[in-house]
BANUDO-893831 format. One record per atom (N, C-alpha, C): residue number from 1; atom name; x, y, z. Coordinates in nm, 3 decimals. Atoms other than C-alpha are relative to their C-alpha. Last residue first. Layout:
BEGIN
@i = NUM&at = CA&X = X&Y = Y&Z = Z
...
REM end
This chain:
BEGIN
@i = 71&at = N&X = -0.070&Y = -0.069&Z = -0.110
@i = 71&at = CA&X = 1.392&Y = 3.980&Z = 1.560
@i = 71&at = C&X = 0.095&Y = 0.096&Z = -0.058
@i = 70&at = N&X = 0.098&Y = -0.059&Z = -0.093
@i = 70&at = CA&X = 1.138&Y = 3.876&Z = 1.292
@i = 70&at = C&X = 0.075&Y = 0.083&Z = 0.108
@i = 69&at = N&X = 0.083&Y = -0.103&Z = 0.069
@i = 69&at = CA&X = 1.388&Y = 3.818&Z = 1.012
@i = 69&at = C&X = -0.090&Y = 0.071&Z = 0.100
@i = 68&at = N&X = -0.084&Y = -0.110&Z = 0.034
@i = 68&at = CA&X = 1.647&Y = 3.639&Z = 1.231
@i = 68&at = C&X = -0.080&Y = 0.112&Z = -0.070
@i = 67&at = N&X = -0.039&Y = -0.070&Z = -0.122
@i = 67&at = CA&X = 1.383&Y = 3.423&Z = 1.395
@i = 67&at = C&X = 0.089&Y = 0.121&Z = -0.034
@i = 66&at = N&X = 0.116&Y = -0.081&Z = -0.042
@i = 66&at = CA&X = 1.240&Y = 3.338&Z = 1.055
@i = 66&at = C&X = 0.028&Y = 0.076&Z = 0.124
@i = 65&at = N&X = 0.010&Y = -0.111&Z = 0.093
@i = 65&at = CA&X = 1.584&Y = 3.222&Z = 0.938
@i = 65&at = C&X = -0.120&Y = 0.093&Z = 0.037
@i = 64&at = N&X = -0.104&Y = -0.096&Z = -0.036
@i = 64&at = CA&X = 1.622&Y = 3.011&Z = 1.251
@i = 64&at = C&X = -0.005&Y = 0.124&Z = -0.091
@i = 63&at = N&X = 0.037&Y = -0.066&Z = -0.129
@i = 63&at = CA&X = 1.287&Y = 2.846&Z = 1.186
@i = 63&at = C&X = 0.100&Y = 0.104&Z = 0.044
@i = 62&at = N&X = 0.108&Y = -0.090&Z = 0.031
@i = 62&at = CA&X = 1.372&Y = 2.780&Z = 0.820
@i = 62&at = C&X = -0.044&Y = 0.074&Z = 0.129
@i = 61&at = N&X = -0.056&Y = -0.117&Z = 0.069
@i = 61&at = CA&X = 1.704&Y = 2.628&Z = 0.927
@i = 61&at = C&X = -0.107&Y = 0.104&Z = -0.033
@i = 60&at = N&X = -0.083&Y = -0.076&Z = -0.093
@i = 60&at = CA&X = 1.538&Y = 2.401&Z = 1.176
@i = 60&at = C&X = 0.057&Y = 0.128&Z = -0.061
@i = 59&at = N&X = 0.090&Y = -0.067&Z = -0.094
@i = 59&at = CA&X = 1.269&Y = 2.293&Z = 0.933
@i = 59&at = C&X = 0.077&Y = 0.084&Z = 0.101
@i = 58&at = N&X = 0.063&Y = -0.110&Z = 0.075
@i = 58&at = CA&X = 1.526&Y = 2.222&Z = 0.663
@i = 58&at = C&X = -0.094&Y = 0.076&Z = 0.093
@i = 57&at = N&X = -0.102&Y = -0.106&Z = 0.025
@i = 57&at = CA&X = 1.730&Y = 2.017&Z = 0.908
@i = 57&at = C&X = -0.062&Y = 0.120&Z = -0.071
@i = 56&at = N&X = -0.022&Y = -0.064&Z = -0.131
@i = 56&at = CA&X = 1.419&Y = 1.823&Z = 1.026
@i = 56&at = C&X = 0.105&Y = 0.110&Z = -0.013
@i = 55&at = N&X = 0.110&Y = -0.090&Z = -0.029
@i = 55&at = CA&X = 1.329&Y = 1.761&Z = 0.663
@i = 55&at = C&X = 0.013&Y = 0.068&Z = 0.134
@i = 54&at = N&X = -0.007&Y = -0.112&Z = 0.091
@i = 54&at = CA&X = 1.675&Y = 1.621&Z = 0.590
@i = 54&at = C&X = -0.112&Y = 0.099&Z = 0.029
@i = 53&at = N&X = -0.108&Y = -0.087&Z = -0.049
@i = 53&at = CA&X = 1.668&Y = 1.406&Z = 0.905
@i = 53&at = C&X = 0.014&Y = 0.122&Z = -0.090
@i = 52&at = N&X = 0.044&Y = -0.062&Z = -0.125
@i = 52&at = CA&X = 1.328&Y = 1.261&Z = 0.804
@i = 52&at = C&X = 0.106&Y = 0.098&Z = 0.053
@i = 51&at = N&X = 0.094&Y = -0.107&Z = 0.035
@i = 51&at = CA&X = 1.439&Y = 1.204&Z = 0.444
@i = 51&at = C&X = -0.045&Y = 0.069&Z = 0.129
@i = 50&at = N&X = -0.071&Y = -0.102&Z = 0.068
@i = 50&at = CA&X = 1.743&Y = 1.009&Z = 0.569
@i = 50&at = C&X = -0.091&Y = 0.119&Z = -0.037
@i = 49&at = N&X = -0.079&Y = -0.079&Z = -0.096
@i = 49&at = CA&X = 1.537&Y = 0.819&Z = 0.823
@i = 49&at = C&X = 0.078&Y = 0.113&Z = -0.067
@i = 48&at = N&X = 0.088&Y = -0.072&Z = -0.092
@i = 48&at = CA&X = 1.273&Y = 0.714&Z = 0.570
@i = 48&at = C&X = 0.078&Y = 0.086&Z = 0.100
@i = 47&at = N&X = 0.046&Y = -0.116&Z = 0.075
@i = 47&at = CA&X = 1.536&Y = 0.618&Z = 0.311
@i = 47&at = C&X = -0.089&Y = 0.090&Z = 0.088
@i = 46&at = N&X = -0.116&Y = -0.091&Z = 0.019
@i = 46&at = CA&X = 1.700&Y = 0.390&Z = 0.565
@i = 46&at = C&X = -0.042&Y = 0.127&Z = -0.070
@i = 45&at = N&X = -0.026&Y = -0.067&Z = -0.127
@i = 45&at = CA&X = 1.365&Y = 0.238&Z = 0.669
@i = 45&at = C&X = 0.115&Y = 0.099&Z = -0.010
@i = 44&at = N&X = 0.109&Y = -0.094&Z = -0.027
@i = 44&at = CA&X = 1.271&Y = 0.168&Z = 0.306
@i = 44&at = C&X = 0.025&Y = 0.074&Z = 0.129
@i = 43&at = N&X = -0.014&Y = -0.114&Z = 0.093
@i = 43&at = CA&X = 1.611&Y = 0.011&Z = 0.232
@i = 43&at = C&X = -0.106&Y = 0.105&Z = 0.026
@i = 42&at = N&X = -0.115&Y = -0.082&Z = -0.050
@i = 42&at = CA&X = 1.594&Y = -0.206&Z = 0.544
@i = 42&at = C&X = 0.017&Y = 0.124&Z = -0.089
@i = 41&at = N&X = 0.045&Y = -0.064&Z = -0.122
@i = 41&at = CA&X = 1.247&Y = -0.327&Z = 0.434
@i = 41&at = C&X = 0.107&Y = 0.086&Z = 0.059
@i = 40&at = N&X = 0.085&Y = -0.113&Z = 0.040
@i = 40&at = CA&X = 1.374&Y = -0.394&Z = 0.080
@i = 40&at = C&X = -0.053&Y = 0.076&Z = 0.124
@i = 39&at = N&X = -0.086&Y = -0.101&Z = 0.066
@i = 39&at = CA&X = 1.655&Y = -0.611&Z = 0.210
@i = 39&at = C&X = -0.081&Y = 0.122&Z = -0.037
@i = 38&at = N&X = -0.084&Y = -0.061&Z = -0.105
@i = 38&at = CA&X = 1.426&Y = -0.801&Z = 0.449
@i = 38&at = C&X = 0.083&Y = 0.116&Z = -0.057
@i = 37&at = N&X = 0.088&Y = -0.079&Z = -0.087
@i = 37&at = CA&X = 1.167&Y = -0.865&Z = 0.176
@i = 37&at = C&X = 0.079&Y = 0.074&Z = 0.106
@i = 36&at = N&X = 0.041&Y = -0.125&Z = 0.070
@i = 36&at = CA&X = 1.433&Y = -0.973&Z = -0.071
@i = 36&at = C&X = -0.084&Y = 0.088&Z = 0.085
@i = 35&at = N&X = -0.119&Y = -0.079&Z = 0.014
@i = 35&at = CA&X = 1.577&Y = -1.221&Z = 0.176
@i = 35&at = C&X = -0.028&Y = 0.133&Z = -0.070
@i = 34&at = N&X = -0.025&Y = -0.067&Z = -0.129
@i = 34&at = CA&X = 1.235&Y = -1.349&Z = 0.274
@i = 34&at = C&X = 0.123&Y = 0.088&Z = -0.008
@i = 33&at = N&X = -0.059&Y = 0.094&Z = -0.097
@i = 33&at = CA&X = 1.158&Y = -1.416&Z = -0.093
@i = 33&at = C&X = 0.022&Y = 0.076&Z = 0.129
@i = 32&at = N&X = -0.145&Y = 0.002&Z = -0.019
@i = 32&at = CA&X = 0.929&Y = -1.178&Z = -0.278
@i = 32&at = C&X = 0.043&Y = -0.107&Z = 0.099
@i = 31&at = N&X = -0.040&Y = -0.037&Z = -0.136
@i = 31&at = CA&X = 0.576&Y = -1.273&Z = -0.384
@i = 31&at = C&X = 0.150&Y = -0.004&Z = 0.014
@i = 30&at = N&X = -0.133&Y = 0.059&Z = -0.012
@i = 30&at = CA&X = 0.488&Y = -1.274&Z = -0.756
@i = 30&at = C&X = 0.056&Y = 0.046&Z = 0.134
@i = 29&at = N&X = -0.107&Y = -0.086&Z = -0.048
@i = 29&at = CA&X = 0.117&Y = -1.205&Z = -0.742
@i = 29&at = C&X = 0.132&Y = -0.078&Z = 0.011
@i = 28&at = N&X = -0.081&Y = -0.044&Z = 0.112
@i = 28&at = CA&X = -0.115&Y = -1.414&Z = -0.964
@i = 28&at = C&X = 0.124&Y = 0.082&Z = 0.043
@i = 27&at = N&X = -0.078&Y = 0.119&Z = 0.052
@i = 27&at = CA&X = -0.257&Y = -1.614&Z = -0.672
@i = 27&at = C&X = 0.090&Y = 0.045&Z = -0.117
@i = 26&at = N&X = -0.116&Y = 0.024&Z = -0.088
@i = 26&at = CA&X = -0.350&Y = -1.283&Z = -0.504
@i = 26&at = C&X = 0.079&Y = -0.119&Z = -0.044
@i = 25&at = N&X = -0.107&Y = -0.097&Z = 0.030
@i = 25&at = CA&X = -0.568&Y = -1.191&Z = -0.805
@i = 25&at = C&X = 0.125&Y = -0.026&Z = 0.086
@i = 24&at = N&X = -0.052&Y = 0.025&Z = 0.135
@i = 24&at = CA&X = -0.774&Y = -1.509&Z = -0.778
@i = 24&at = C&X = 0.115&Y = 0.094&Z = -0.036
@i = 23&at = N&X = -0.088&Y = 0.116&Z = -0.007
@i = 23&at = CA&X = -0.809&Y = -1.463&Z = -0.406
@i = 23&at = C&X = 0.061&Y = -0.034&Z = -0.133
@i = 22&at = N&X = -0.122&Y = -0.042&Z = -0.073
@i = 22&at = CA&X = -0.942&Y = -1.112&Z = -0.465
@i = 22&at = C&X = 0.096&Y = -0.119&Z = 0.018
@i = 21&at = N&X = -0.089&Y = -0.077&Z = 0.094
@i = 21&at = CA&X = -1.185&Y = -1.228&Z = -0.735
@i = 21&at = C&X = 0.129&Y = 0.041&Z = 0.068
@i = 20&at = N&X = -0.043&Y = 0.091&Z = 0.105
@i = 20&at = CA&X = -1.337&Y = -1.499&Z = -0.510
@i = 20&at = C&X = 0.098&Y = 0.074&Z = -0.093
@i = 19&at = N&X = -0.095&Y = 0.093&Z = -0.058
@i = 19&at = CA&X = -1.357&Y = -1.266&Z = -0.210
@i = 19&at = C&X = 0.060&Y = -0.092&Z = -0.107
@i = 18&at = N&X = -0.119&Y = -0.074&Z = -0.041
@i = 18&at = CA&X = -1.525&Y = -0.991&Z = -0.407
@i = 18&at = C&X = 0.109&Y = -0.093&Z = 0.050
@i = 17&at = N&X = -0.071&Y = -0.033&Z = 0.124
@i = 17&at = CA&X = -1.767&Y = -1.233&Z = -0.573
@i = 17&at = C&X = 0.130&Y = 0.075&Z = 0.032
@i = 16&at = N&X = -0.061&Y = 0.122&Z = 0.045
@i = 16&at = CA&X = -1.866&Y = -1.372&Z = -0.231
@i = 16&at = C&X = 0.081&Y = 0.024&Z = -0.127
@i = 15&at = N&X = -0.112&Y = 0.030&Z = -0.088
@i = 15&at = CA&X = -1.918&Y = -1.020&Z = -0.099
@i = 15&at = C&X = 0.070&Y = -0.130&Z = -0.046
@i = 14&at = N&X = -0.111&Y = -0.091&Z = 0.030
@i = 14&at = CA&X = -2.130&Y = -0.922&Z = -0.397
@i = 14&at = C&X = 0.121&Y = -0.031&Z = 0.087
@i = 13&at = N&X = -0.016&Y = -0.100&Z = -0.104
@i = 13&at = CA&X = -2.355&Y = -1.230&Z = -0.358
@i = 13&at = C&X = 0.123&Y = 0.090&Z = -0.031
@i = 12&at = N&X = -0.112&Y = 0.013&Z = -0.090
@i = 12&at = CA&X = -2.403&Y = -1.418&Z = -0.681
@i = 12&at = C&X = 0.008&Y = 0.119&Z = 0.095
@i = 11&at = N&X = -0.092&Y = -0.112&Z = 0.012
@i = 11&at = CA&X = -2.749&Y = -1.412&Z = -0.833
@i = 11&at = C&X = 0.112&Y = -0.014&Z = 0.106
@i = 10&at = N&X = -0.013&Y = -0.074&Z = -0.123
@i = 10&at = CA&X = -2.910&Y = -1.755&Z = -0.841
@i = 10&at = C&X = 0.103&Y = 0.109&Z = -0.013
@i = 9&at = N&X = -0.129&Y = 0.025&Z = -0.064
@i = 9&at = CA&X = -2.977&Y = -1.854&Z = -1.196
@i = 9&at = C&X = 0.007&Y = 0.085&Z = 0.123
@i = 8&at = N&X = 0.001&Y = -0.070&Z = -0.124
@i = 8&at = CA&X = -3.325&Y = -1.881&Z = -1.341
@i = 8&at = C&X = 0.128&Y = -0.040&Z = 0.076
@i = 7&at = N&X = -0.021&Y = -0.142&Z = 0.024
@i = 7&at = CA&X = -3.258&Y = -1.991&Z = -1.697
@i = 7&at = C&X = 0.006&Y = 0.082&Z = 0.126
@i = 6&at = N&X = -0.138&Y = -0.020&Z = 0.038
@i = 6&at = CA&X = -3.211&Y = -2.357&Z = -1.606
@i = 6&at = C&X = 0.030&Y = 0.150&Z = -0.019
@i = 5&at = N&X = -0.082&Y = 0.026&Z = -0.119
@i = 5&at = CA&X = -3.542&Y = -2.373&Z = -1.417
@i = 5&at = C&X = 0.148&Y = 0.027&Z = -0.030
@i = 4&at = N&X = 0.011&Y = -0.113&Z = -0.089
@i = 4&at = CA&X = -3.716&Y = -2.214&Z = -1.714
@i = 4&at = C&X = 0.085&Y = -0.013&Z = 0.125
@i = 3&at = N&X = -0.077&Y = -0.114&Z = 0.057
@i = 3&at = CA&X = -3.580&Y = -2.472&Z = -1.949
@i = 3&at = C&X = -0.008&Y = 0.123&Z = 0.088
@i = 2&at = N&X = -0.141&Y = 0.027&Z = -0.032
@i = 2&at = CA&X = -3.704&Y = -2.755&Z = -1.726
@i = 2&at = C&X = 0.087&Y = 0.114&Z = -0.052
@i = 1&at = N&X = -0.027&Y = -0.027&Z = -0.143
@i = 1&at = CA&X = -4.059&Y = -2.616&Z = -1.730
@i = 1&at = C&X = 0.152&Y = -0.012&Z = 0.030
REM end
């Protein structure tokens, strides 16, 4: 009887397993310092604005070119 009780193991809930595995993975992450995070955030914003202005210029030029072709 005792052997049967040991063999029957309660199945782990999928949500509990997900949370346990997620917290385990987050402990392995190398988190940036505040200085690194600020520097990288500024870099991302700068690149975002540069690409945005570039695409706006290409869009404007393409629109003007289409106006010249159509008219």
